[in-house]
C-alpha positions as CSV (number, residue, x, y, z in Angstrom):
1,M,-59.9,0.5,265.0
2,P,-62.6,3.0,266.1
3,H,-61.7,6.6,266.5
4,P,-63.6,9.4,268.2
5,T,-66.1,11.4,266.1
6,A,-67.2,15.0,266.4
7,D,-70.1,13.7,268.5
8,S,-67.8,11.8,270.9
9,P,-67.9,13.0,274.6
10,A,-64.8,14.9,275.8
11,P,-62.3,12.9,277.7
12,R,-63.2,12.8,281.4
13,R,-61.1,14.5,284.1
14,A,-58.8,12.4,286.3
15,T,-60.3,11.3,289.6
16,P,-58.6,10.2,292.8
17,A,-59.4,6.6,291.7
18,D,-57.2,7.1,288.7
19,R,-54.3,7.8,290.9
20,V,-54.5,4.4,292.7
21,E,-51.8,2.0,291.6
22,V,-51.7,-1.6,292.5
23,G,-48.0,-2.2,292.5
24,L,-45.2,-1.1,294.7
25,P,-43.0,0.1,291.8
26,A,-45.6,2.5,290.5
27,R,-46.6,3.8,293.9
28,A,-43.0,4.5,294.8
29,E,-42.4,6.3,291.5
30,Y,-45.6,8.4,291.8
31,R,-44.8,9.5,295.4
32,F,-41.2,10.4,294.4
33,H,-42.4,12.6,291.5
34,A,-45.1,14.1,293.7
35,W,-42.5,15.2,296.2
36,R,-40.3,16.6,293.4
37,E,-43.3,18.5,292.0
38,R,-44.0,20.1,295.3
39,R,-40.4,21.2,295.6
40,A,-40.3,22.6,292.1
41,R,-43.5,24.6,292.6
42,H,-42.2,26.0,295.8
43,R,-39.2,27.3,293.8
44,G,-41.7,29.2,291.6
45,L,-41.3,26.9,288.5
46,V,-44.4,26.1,286.5
47,P,-45.4,23.2,284.2
48,T,-45.1,23.3,280.4
49,V,-45.9,20.8,277.6
50,T,-43.1,19.2,275.6
51,A,-44.8,18.3,272.3
52,F,-43.8,15.3,270.1
53,P,-44.6,14.7,266.5
54,G,-47.8,12.7,266.1
55,Y,-49.8,11.3,263.3
56,G,-53.4,10.8,262.2
57,G,-56.0,9.9,259.5
58,E,-58.3,12.3,257.7
59,D,-60.8,12.5,260.6
60,W,-58.6,11.8,263.7
61,V,-55.2,12.6,265.2
62,R,-53.0,10.9,267.7
63,V,-51.6,13.7,270.0
64,L,-48.3,13.1,271.8
65,G,-46.6,15.1,274.5
66,R,-45.4,15.3,278.1
67,V,-46.1,17.7,280.9
68,L,-43.0,18.7,282.8
69,I,-41.5,21.2,285.1
70,T,-38.0,22.1,283.9
71,S,-35.3,24.4,285.0
72,P,-34.0,26.9,282.5
73,I,-30.9,25.7,280.6
74,P,-28.1,28.3,280.1
75,S,-27.5,28.8,276.4
76,K,-24.5,30.2,274.6
77,S,-26.4,30.4,271.3
78,K,-29.7,32.0,270.4
79,S,-30.5,29.2,268.0
80,E,-29.6,26.1,269.9
81,Y,-27.9,25.1,273.1
82,A,-24.2,24.9,272.4
83,R,-23.7,21.8,274.6
84,V,-26.5,19.7,276.0
85,R,-25.7,16.8,278.2
86,G,-28.1,13.9,278.2
87,W,-28.7,14.0,282.0
88,R,-30.6,17.2,281.7
89,S,-33.4,15.3,280.0
90,F,-33.9,13.1,283.0
91,V,-34.0,15.8,285.8
92,A,-37.2,17.4,284.6
93,V,-40.2,16.8,286.9
94,P,-43.2,15.0,285.2
95,I,-46.6,16.2,286.2
96,G,-48.9,13.2,286.6
97,F,-52.6,13.5,285.7
98,A,-52.2,17.1,284.5
99,Q,-55.1,18.7,282.7
100,V,-54.0,19.7,279.1
101,S,-56.0,21.7,276.6
102,V,-55.4,20.6,273.0
103,T,-56.7,22.8,270.2
104,V,-56.8,21.2,266.8
105,G,-58.8,22.3,263.8
106,G,-60.2,25.3,265.8
107,V,-61.7,23.0,268.5
108,T,-60.3,22.7,272.0
109,H,-60.4,19.4,273.9
110,E,-59.5,18.8,277.5
111,V,-57.4,15.7,278.0
112,V,-55.6,14.2,281.0
113,A,-51.9,13.1,281.1
114,D,-51.1,9.7,282.6
115,R,-49.2,9.1,285.8
116,G,-45.9,9.9,284.1
117,G,-47.1,13.2,282.6
118,V,-47.4,11.6,279.1
119,V,-50.2,12.7,276.8
120,D,-51.1,10.1,274.3
121,T,-54.6,10.5,273.1
122,V,-56.7,10.3,269.9
123,L,-59.0,13.2,269.1
124,P,-61.5,13.9,266.3
125,A,-60.2,16.3,263.6
126,R,-60.6,16.8,259.9
127,L,-57.3,17.9,258.5
128,E,-55.7,17.8,255.1
129,P,-53.0,15.1,254.4
130,G,-49.4,16.1,255.2
131,W,-47.9,18.0,258.2
132,Q,-50.4,20.0,260.2
133,S,-50.2,21.9,263.4
134,L,-52.1,22.0,266.7
135,T,-51.4,23.6,270.1
136,M,-51.2,22.3,273.7
137,T,-51.4,24.3,276.9
138,V,-51.3,23.4,280.6
139,E,-52.5,25.5,283.6
140,G,-53.2,28.5,281.4
141,G,-49.6,28.8,280.2
142,D,-48.4,29.8,276.7
143,P,-49.5,27.5,273.9
144,V,-47.0,25.0,272.6
145,E,-47.2,24.0,268.9
146,A,-47.2,20.4,268.0
147,R,-47.1,18.8,264.6
148,V,-49.0,15.8,263.3
149,F,-48.6,14.0,260.0
150,I,-52.0,13.2,258.4
151,V,-52.0,10.1,256.2
152,G,-54.1,10.4,253.1
153,A,-56.8,7.8,252.4
154,D,-55.0,6.9,249.2
155,V,-51.5,6.3,250.8
156,K,-50.4,2.6,250.5
157,F,-46.8,2.7,251.9
158,G,-45.2,3.7,255.1
159,V,-42.0,3.3,257.1
160,V,-41.4,2.2,260.6
161,C,-37.8,2.8,261.8
162,D,-36.0,2.0,265.0
163,I,-33.6,4.7,266.3
164,D,-30.9,3.3,268.6
165,D,-28.2,1.5,266.6
166,T,-30.4,1.7,263.4
167,V,-30.1,5.4,262.6
168,M,-28.0,6.5,265.6
169,V,-25.1,4.6,267.1
170,T,-25.8,4.2,270.8
171,S,-25.2,0.5,271.8
172,L,-28.3,0.9,274.0
173,P,-28.9,-2.5,275.6
174,R,-25.7,-2.6,277.6
175,P,-26.7,-0.9,280.9
176,M,-23.4,1.0,281.6
177,V,-23.1,2.1,277.9
178,A,-26.7,3.1,277.8
179,A,-26.2,5.2,280.9
180,W,-23.2,6.9,279.4
181,N,-25.0,7.6,276.1
182,S,-28.1,8.9,277.9
183,F,-26.7,10.9,280.8
184,V,-23.2,12.0,279.9
185,I,-22.5,12.3,276.2
186,D,-23.0,15.7,274.6
187,E,-25.8,15.3,272.1
188,H,-23.7,16.8,269.4
189,A,-21.3,13.9,269.8
190,R,-23.8,11.3,268.9
191,Q,-23.1,9.7,265.5
192,P,-25.5,8.7,262.8
193,V,-25.3,5.3,261.1
194,P,-23.7,6.0,257.6
195,G,-26.1,6.2,254.7
196,M,-29.3,5.9,256.8
197,A,-30.5,9.4,256.2
198,V,-30.0,9.0,252.4
199,L,-32.0,5.7,252.6
200,M,-34.9,7.3,254.5
201,E,-35.0,10.3,252.1
202,R,-35.1,7.9,249.1
203,L,-38.0,6.0,250.7
204,V,-40.0,9.2,251.3
205,G,-39.1,10.7,247.9
206,E,-40.3,7.7,246.0
207,N,-43.6,7.3,248.0
208,D,-45.5,10.6,248.1
209,G,-47.4,11.1,251.3
210,A,-45.8,8.1,253.0
211,P,-45.8,8.3,256.9
212,V,-42.6,7.8,258.7
213,V,-42.8,6.5,262.3
214,Y,-39.7,6.4,264.5
215,L,-40.5,3.5,266.9
216,S,-38.0,3.2,269.7
217,T,-37.6,1.8,273.2
218,G,-35.9,5.1,274.2
219,A,-37.5,7.2,276.9
220,W,-39.7,10.2,276.3
221,N,-37.1,12.1,278.3
222,V,-34.8,12.1,275.4
223,G,-37.4,12.9,272.8
224,P,-36.3,16.5,272.2
225,T,-32.7,15.3,271.9
226,L,-33.7,12.7,269.3
227,S,-35.7,15.2,267.3
228,R,-32.8,17.6,267.1
229,F,-30.5,14.7,266.2
230,L,-32.7,13.6,263.3
231,A,-33.1,17.1,262.0
232,R,-29.4,17.9,262.3
233,H,-28.5,14.8,260.3
234,L,-31.2,15.4,257.6
235,F,-33.4,12.5,258.4
236,P,-37.0,13.0,257.2
237,P,-39.4,14.2,259.9
238,G,-41.8,11.6,261.3
239,A,-43.9,10.7,264.3
240,M,-42.0,9.5,267.3
241,L,-43.2,6.7,269.6
242,L,-41.1,6.3,272.7
243,T,-41.6,4.8,276.1
244,D,-42.2,6.2,279.6
245,W,-38.9,5.7,281.5
246,G,-40.1,4.0,284.7
247,P,-42.1,1.2,286.3
248,T,-45.5,-0.1,285.3
249,H,-48.2,-1.0,287.8
250,D,-46.6,-4.4,288.5
251,R,-43.0,-4.3,287.5
252,W,-39.9,-2.1,287.8
253,F,-38.9,-1.9,284.1
254,R,-41.0,-1.7,281.0
255,S,-40.8,-4.2,278.1
256,G,-39.3,-2.6,275.1
257,A,-40.3,-5.5,272.8
258,E,-43.9,-5.3,274.0
259,H,-43.9,-1.5,273.3
260,K,-42.9,-2.2,269.7
261,R,-45.3,-5.1,269.2
262,S,-48.3,-3.2,270.5
263,N,-47.6,-0.1,268.4
264,L,-47.1,-2.2,265.3
265,E,-50.4,-3.8,265.9
266,R,-52.0,-0.4,266.5
267,L,-50.6,1.0,263.2
268,A,-51.9,-2.0,261.3
269,A,-55.4,-1.4,262.8
270,E,-55.3,2.4,262.3
271,F,-54.1,2.2,258.6
272,P,-55.6,-0.9,257.1
273,N,-54.5,0.1,253.5
274,V,-50.9,0.8,254.4
275,T,-48.1,-1.7,253.8
276,W,-45.1,-1.0,256.1
277,L,-41.3,-1.3,255.6
278,L,-39.9,-2.2,258.9
279,I,-36.3,-1.1,259.6
280,G,-34.2,-2.1,262.6
281,D,-31.0,-3.7,263.7
282,D,-29.8,-7.1,265.0
283,G,-28.6,-5.9,268.4
284,Q,-31.9,-5.7,270.2
285,R,-35.1,-7.6,269.4
286,D,-36.1,-5.8,266.2
287,D,-35.5,-8.9,264.1
288,E,-37.6,-11.0,266.4
289,V,-40.5,-8.5,266.7
290,Y,-40.6,-7.6,263.0
291,T,-40.5,-11.3,262.0
292,A,-43.3,-12.2,264.3
293,F,-45.4,-9.2,263.0
294,A,-44.6,-10.1,259.3
295,S,-45.6,-13.7,260.0
296,A,-49.0,-12.6,261.5
297,H,-49.6,-9.9,258.9
298,P,-47.7,-10.8,255.7
299,D,-50.0,-8.6,253.6
300,R,-49.2,-5.5,255.7
301,V,-45.3,-5.7,255.4
302,A,-43.5,-4.6,252.3
303,A,-40.1,-5.9,253.6
304,V,-38.0,-6.2,256.8
305,A,-34.6,-4.4,256.6
306,I,-32.1,-5.2,259.4
307,R,-28.9,-3.3,259.9
308,R,-26.1,-5.6,261.0
309,L,-24.0,-4.3,263.9
310,T,-20.2,-4.2,263.6
311,P,-18.5,-6.8,265.9
312,A,-17.6,-4.1,268.4
313,E,-21.1,-2.7,268.4
314,A,-22.5,-6.2,268.9
315,V,-20.3,-6.8,271.9
316,L,-21.4,-3.5,273.5
317,A,-25.0,-4.3,272.6
318,G,-24.8,-7.7,274.4
319,G,-24.8,-9.8,271.3
320,R,-27.0,-10.3,268.2
321,T,-30.6,-11.4,268.0
322,Q,-30.9,-14.9,266.7
323,V,-34.0,-15.6,264.6
324,D,-34.0,-19.0,263.0
325,D,-37.1,-18.7,260.7
326,H,-37.3,-15.6,258.4
327,S,-39.8,-17.1,256.0
328,A,-42.6,-14.8,257.3
329,A,-45.0,-15.9,254.6
330,G,-42.7,-14.7,251.8
331,V,-42.1,-11.2,253.1
332,P,-38.7,-10.0,251.8
333,R,-36.0,-9.6,254.4
334,V,-32.7,-7.8,253.7
335,T,-29.6,-7.1,255.7
336,G,-26.7,-4.7,255.4
337,D,-24.0,-3.1,257.4
338,D,-25.2,0.5,256.8
339,G,-27.8,2.5,254.9
340,A,-26.0,2.2,251.6
341,A,-26.0,-1.5,251.7
342,L,-29.7,-1.7,252.8
343,L,-30.6,0.7,250.0
344,T,-29.0,-1.5,247.4
345,R,-30.8,-4.6,248.8
346,L,-34.1,-2.8,248.9
347,E,-33.6,-2.0,245.2
348,E,-32.9,-5.6,244.5
349,V,-36.2,-6.8,246.1
350,G,-38.2,-4.0,244.4
351,V,-39.1,-1.8,247.4
352,L,-37.0,1.0,245.9
353,R,-36.7,1.8,242.2
354,E,-33.3,0.7,240.9
355,R,-31.2,3.7,239.7
356,R,-28.7,3.0,237.0
357,T,-25.5,4.9,236.8
358,P,-25.5,7.2,233.7
359,G,-23.7,5.5,230.8
360,V,-23.9,2.1,232.4
361,G,-26.1,-0.8,231.1
């Protein structure tokens, strides 16, 4: 996949033509957010950038963020909001087609957010492997730090992991349950799937420099909440690929499965030397999407690991995904009820080194 070079032209500015959408859903959403933006600015509020973890190679970076106008949230603690309800993430006003300055490696680039205020762009940069920093600003505001994980040219293994019902219990597909989890529940009440943090740490610990990508159908609105959840429960940091919560140019709701398919194909093109472990659950379409990707790219998949939902979770999730053919050109597929079970199965198929109990064997 081609990436910009130091000689590439700067991204162009948005023009009025960029704002023309062909479908009623997108036009309606844009007009609604434009009205909300005018009201917020009239109240004296100004935009800022919410940065999300990105990733890159040794001569490029994928920068991720969102331009929003948000109201201050009262805090009872200097370190972290004592109680944060999910609905607060959805009342921020996205600023479509905002001009954003991104400074990476000492060079500033001007980029344009999309209609939903999302910044998702690839820029040229020569950075050392590992976590690196860049800054983003909008309308001359204070710079916001963003982190990107640079994958070294010698790295051969990476992890793609779903979030909802894979590392965090949410029962997302059921509309009423999803609304409750997203809008009402205190973020501190969200529960991790047992053993998943230990599994992820083992994978990163045994594969130095391996990228971790959290690929979810969750909305960018809850990105900060998810980041805090992952850090609080000791999951390894990683890039986060979410979706814009709203209509496309021709439909009211976005396709979560297509979001995952397209990003898997993109990762395969961006990192041709990396073989991926794909982790998901059987309550959405992870098994279907991962099996199809493994069938098309068997040399790019180390294994597929599927967490089995409990019967109660499966009911709330609207059932389990049924995939009849898991042959996938010989790619190992393992299942388990939690992270500990998946860890054991991944040891058995050789993705993780088997650890013997001292004094046994």
